[in-house]
Each structure stands twice: as structure tokens, then as C-alpha cells.
C-alpha positions as CSV (number, residue, x, y, z in Angstrom):
1,M,-67.7,-79.3,10.8
2,T,-64.5,-81.1,9.3
3,H,-63.7,-79.2,6.2
4,K,-63.3,-75.7,7.0
5,K,-62.0,-72.6,4.6
6,V,-60.9,-70.0,7.1
7,L,-60.2,-65.9,6.8
8,V,-57.5,-64.8,8.8
9,A,-57.6,-60.7,8.3
10,F,-54.9,-58.0,9.8
11,D,-53.6,-54.9,8.6
12,E,-51.6,-53.7,11.8
13,A,-49.2,-57.2,12.8
14,A,-49.9,-55.9,16.8
15,S,-53.5,-56.3,17.1
16,A,-53.8,-59.5,14.7
17,W,-51.6,-61.5,16.8
18,G,-55.2,-62.5,19.1
19,P,-56.8,-64.1,16.0
20,V,-54.0,-66.0,14.8
21,R,-53.5,-67.4,18.3
22,F,-57.1,-68.3,18.4
23,L,-56.6,-70.1,14.8
24,E,-53.7,-72.1,16.1
25,R,-55.6,-73.2,19.3
26,Y,-58.7,-73.9,18.1
27,V,-59.7,-74.0,14.3
28,I,-56.1,-75.3,12.8
29,G,-55.6,-79.3,11.4
30,K,-56.1,-80.9,8.4
31,N,-58.6,-80.2,5.8
32,V,-58.7,-76.6,7.1
33,E,-58.0,-74.0,4.0
34,V,-56.4,-71.1,5.4
35,T,-56.1,-67.4,3.8
36,A,-54.2,-64.6,5.2
37,C,-56.1,-61.3,4.3
38,V,-53.8,-58.4,4.7
39,V,-54.4,-55.0,4.5
40,S,-51.5,-52.9,2.5
41,D,-51.1,-50.7,-0.1
42,E,-47.4,-51.2,-0.4
43,A,-45.5,-52.5,-2.9
44,T,-44.3,-54.5,-0.1
45,L,-45.2,-56.1,3.4
46,R,-43.8,-54.5,6.3
47,P,-41.5,-56.5,9.0
48,D,-44.1,-56.9,11.5
49,Q,-46.4,-58.6,8.5
50,E,-43.8,-60.8,7.4
51,E,-43.3,-62.0,10.8
52,I,-46.9,-62.8,11.3
53,L,-47.3,-64.4,8.1
54,D,-44.1,-67.0,8.9
55,F,-45.6,-67.4,12.2
56,L,-48.6,-68.3,10.4
57,S,-47.2,-70.4,7.9
58,A,-45.3,-72.6,10.1
59,R,-48.1,-73.3,12.2
60,C,-49.8,-74.5,8.8
61,I,-47.3,-76.7,7.9
62,E,-47.1,-78.3,11.1
63,N,-51.0,-78.9,11.2
64,G,-51.4,-80.2,7.8
65,A,-53.2,-77.3,6.6
66,R,-53.1,-75.4,3.2
67,M,-52.4,-71.4,3.5
68,R,-52.5,-68.3,1.0
69,L,-52.0,-64.9,0.8
70,R,-54.2,-62.5,-0.2
71,R,-53.5,-58.6,-0.3
72,L,-56.6,-56.5,0.1
73,S,-55.6,-53.0,-1.2
74,D,-58.1,-51.1,-3.5
75,Q,-61.5,-51.5,-1.3
76,P,-60.5,-54.1,1.7
77,H,-63.1,-54.6,3.9
78,K,-65.4,-54.5,0.2
79,E,-63.1,-57.5,-0.5
80,L,-63.2,-58.9,2.6
81,L,-67.1,-59.5,2.6
82,H,-67.3,-60.4,-0.9
83,L,-64.6,-63.6,0.5
84,C,-66.4,-64.3,3.3
85,T,-69.4,-65.4,1.0
86,Y,-67.0,-68.2,0.0
87,A,-65.5,-69.1,3.7
88,D,-67.1,-70.9,6.7
89,L,-65.2,-68.4,9.0
90,L,-63.8,-65.1,9.5
91,L,-61.3,-64.1,12.3
92,I,-60.3,-60.4,12.8
93,S,-59.0,-58.7,15.1
94,K,-61.6,-56.6,17.5
95,S,-60.4,-53.2,16.3
96,A,-60.4,-54.2,12.9
97,L,-64.0,-54.3,13.4
98,R,-65.0,-51.1,14.1
99,P,-64.4,-49.3,10.7
100,L,-67.0,-52.1,9.5
101,A,-70.4,-51.2,9.3
102,L,-71.3,-54.5,10.7
103,E,-75.0,-54.1,11.1
104,R,-75.0,-53.5,7.4
105,D,-72.5,-55.4,5.8
106,F,-73.2,-58.4,7.7
107,T,-76.7,-58.8,7.5
108,H,-77.2,-61.4,4.9
109,G,-74.9,-64.4,2.8
110,S,-71.9,-63.7,5.3
111,C,-69.9,-66.6,7.3
112,A,-69.3,-67.2,10.7
113,L,-67.1,-64.8,12.4
114,V,-64.9,-64.8,15.6
115,A,-63.6,-61.1,16.5
116,V,-60.7,-61.8,18.8
117,P,-58.8,-58.8,20.9
118,A,-55.4,-58.7,20.7
119,H,-54.1,-59.9,24.2
120,F,-55.9,-63.0,23.5
121,A,-56.6,-65.3,26.3
122,P,-57.7,-68.9,26.0
123,V,-61.1,-68.9,26.5
124,N,-62.5,-70.7,29.6
125,H,-65.8,-69.2,29.8
126,I,-68.3,-69.1,26.8
127,V,-71.4,-66.8,27.7
128,L,-74.3,-68.0,25.0
129,L,-76.4,-64.7,24.6
130,S,-80.2,-65.8,23.9
131,D,-83.2,-63.4,23.4
132,A,-85.6,-66.4,24.4
133,H,-86.0,-67.3,20.7
134,T,-86.4,-70.9,19.3
135,A,-84.1,-70.0,16.1
136,D,-81.3,-69.2,19.1
137,V,-80.9,-72.8,20.0
138,H,-80.3,-73.5,16.1
139,R,-77.5,-70.6,15.8
140,F,-76.3,-71.9,19.3
141,K,-75.9,-75.7,17.7
142,Q,-74.4,-74.4,14.4
143,F,-71.3,-72.7,17.2
144,F,-71.0,-76.4,18.8
145,Q,-70.5,-78.0,15.4
146,V,-67.8,-75.4,14.2
147,F,-66.1,-75.7,17.7
148,P,-66.9,-79.2,19.0
149,R,-64.1,-79.7,21.5
150,W,-62.2,-77.1,23.5
151,D,-58.5,-78.2,24.9
152,E,-60.1,-77.9,28.6
153,E,-63.8,-77.9,29.3
154,P,-64.8,-74.1,29.4
155,D,-67.8,-72.9,31.7
156,L,-71.0,-72.5,30.0
157,T,-73.4,-69.4,31.1
158,L,-76.8,-68.8,29.4
159,L,-77.8,-65.4,29.5
160,R,-81.3,-65.2,28.7
161,V,-82.9,-62.0,27.4
162,V,-86.6,-61.1,27.4
163,K,-88.6,-57.8,27.1
164,S,-90.7,-58.5,30.1
165,E,-91.2,-60.9,32.9
166,E,-94.1,-62.3,31.3
167,E,-92.6,-63.3,28.2
168,T,-90.1,-66.3,29.0
169,E,-90.0,-69.5,27.9
170,S,-91.7,-72.7,28.7
171,Q,-90.0,-75.1,31.5
172,E,-90.1,-77.6,29.2
173,E,-88.7,-76.1,26.5
174,E,-85.7,-74.9,28.7
175,A,-84.9,-77.8,30.2
176,M,-84.5,-79.8,26.6
177,F,-82.4,-76.7,25.7
178,L,-79.9,-76.8,29.1
179,D,-80.3,-80.7,28.4
180,Y,-78.6,-80.3,25.3
181,L,-75.9,-77.8,26.1
182,K,-74.8,-80.4,29.2
183,H,-73.5,-82.4,26.0
184,Y,-70.8,-80.0,25.9
185,N,-70.5,-79.1,29.8
186,R,-71.9,-81.0,32.5
187,S,-72.2,-78.0,34.5
188,V,-74.3,-74.8,32.9
189,G,-74.8,-71.2,34.4
190,V,-78.3,-69.5,33.8
191,L,-78.4,-65.9,34.3
192,R,-82.3,-65.0,33.3
193,L,-82.3,-60.5,33.1
194,T,-85.6,-58.3,31.7
195,E,-84.7,-55.9,29.5
196,P,-82.6,-53.3,29.3
197,L,-79.4,-55.0,30.9
198,T,-77.9,-53.1,33.5
199,D,-74.5,-53.1,35.1
200,R,-76.0,-54.3,38.6
201,G,-77.9,-57.0,36.8
202,L,-74.7,-58.3,35.0
203,R,-73.1,-58.6,38.5
204,P,-73.0,-62.2,38.6
205,L,-71.8,-62.8,34.8
206,K,-68.4,-63.5,34.3
207,Y,-66.9,-61.5,31.9
208,D,-63.2,-61.0,30.6
209,S,-60.3,-61.5,28.6
210,A,-60.8,-65.5,28.7
211,T,-64.4,-65.2,27.7
212,L,-66.2,-65.6,24.0
213,V,-69.7,-64.1,23.9
214,V,-72.1,-66.2,21.3
215,G,-74.5,-63.8,20.1
216,T,-76.3,-62.7,17.3
217,M,-76.6,-59.7,15.1
218,G,-79.7,-58.2,16.4
219,S,-79.5,-59.3,19.7
220,L,-75.5,-58.3,20.0
221,I,-76.5,-54.6,18.9
222,S,-79.5,-54.1,20.5
223,H,-77.7,-54.8,24.3
224,S,-74.4,-54.1,23.5
225,G,-74.8,-50.2,24.5
226,N,-76.9,-50.3,27.5
227,A,-74.6,-51.8,30.1
228,E,-70.8,-50.3,30.3
229,R,-69.8,-54.2,31.5
230,F,-71.4,-55.8,28.5
231,K,-70.1,-54.6,25.4
232,P,-68.9,-57.3,23.1
233,F,-68.5,-55.2,19.7
234,Y,-66.2,-52.4,21.5
235,D,-64.7,-53.7,24.3
236,D,-61.3,-55.1,24.2
237,N,-61.6,-58.0,26.8
238,S,-63.7,-60.5,25.1
239,A,-63.5,-62.5,22.0
240,L,-67.1,-62.5,20.2
241,Y,-68.4,-65.1,18.1
242,L,-71.3,-64.2,15.4
243,P,-73.2,-67.0,13.7
244,P,-73.5,-66.7,9.8
245,Q,-76.8,-64.7,9.3
246,P,-79.7,-66.3,6.9
247,V,-80.3,-65.7,3.2
């Protein structure tokens, strides 16, 4: 994606540094328009908010990106969801996800979303969560179009989750999918599990603050509560990417 309209939403500056660092490292550049969405009911911004806005403004100027400020005060979550309709990407802190009713609010017509922990670590591992449906391929392709290149080639793991051992994709389909993924990483790991996810089954999976989990709303909601080691919505250890939901 050459042209991007990106929203960066934050309230507390402490949690906003994660999304801002992610923007600085992987998104910012020419033909990028950044809107800083600051939740504030006060007449003036707090010093910590001003500090992060000054930093963000300086990075935009250095990289040839445009930046504007949008204050969200009356109904901040409703305003933010409305802005998402006219944006390509929303960067938000993991902690800010909790007040949002994701399953309801981000169901239709929303932009892609990246939720980043406050203590962001550069991504060196990407986990693609798949329910073994062909539609997953299209969503993963979209992810790689939004983020076509990384500073360093991250490890790539395809986590395939099926309802039963019999429900498996044809070997030819999986081979074609893996061949596509190798365009972005020559070595792709595959972990095949049956529902429900368990800590024992997930033991081989590397999952930490340098991990970015890519999945759909439905798959992440259905799997996030089943194992202590894999809670992409609520843990503070990994970044999370959700594609825009179909209208």
C-alpha cells in the first residue's frame, strides 16, 4: 500500500509510545497522512501528551509524512470508530482495546488495526493464525501488502487450527499457500493444532514482546481465551494485527 491514511489513538502517553514507535519503524514515510487522535476533555493537553505529539510531529517532518491533530472528547470511542471508516490503518495501544467492544464495533467496514503493547519491541516473529479456510489467504495477502518489507526478515510461523483431525486442507492447497509465504520469508514454520488450543499444544510456539499476531476477529475471539500462553487481545506481550472486516 503506497498511500496510507493512518490513525494513531491514545490517551495516556505511557501506553501510546508503543503505537508511535511502531508507526516510526514500519509505517511512516512519504504519501502517509497521520492523524493523532488524542482523548482529552481538558482545555489544554497535558505535558505528557504534548511530549509525544512533539516527537510524532518531528518524525513525520523527517520522513515527509503529513500530520494533523484530532481531539476526541465527547464520545471518544464512537468518534474513533467513525474515523476508522475513512482510514487505512489504526494504531492503538493494547490497553485501549479493553474499553472497546471489538466484536461488536469492529465487525463491518472498519480499517485494519494494529494493537501494540506499551513496551514495544521491534518485530522479529510473525504468527499467522489460520482456521484453514481459503479466505484466510486473502487476509494474509492484504497484511503483506500493508507491510511489504521489514527492517530485518522476521521469523514466520503459520498456526493452523482445525476443529478436528479430519478437517484438514488438501496438501496441494497448503503447499501453494506456503510457497506464497516464502516470497516474504524463505523459511516458514508450520504448527498444526486441533481445537481447543492448549498450553501444551502451543509450547513449540515462540510468543513474546517481539511477536506480531495476525488473525481475523472471529478466529482470535474464539481462540484467545483457551490457553494462558495465547491471549492476543488481553496480554501485554505481543502486537496484534486485525484486517478490515468485510462489509
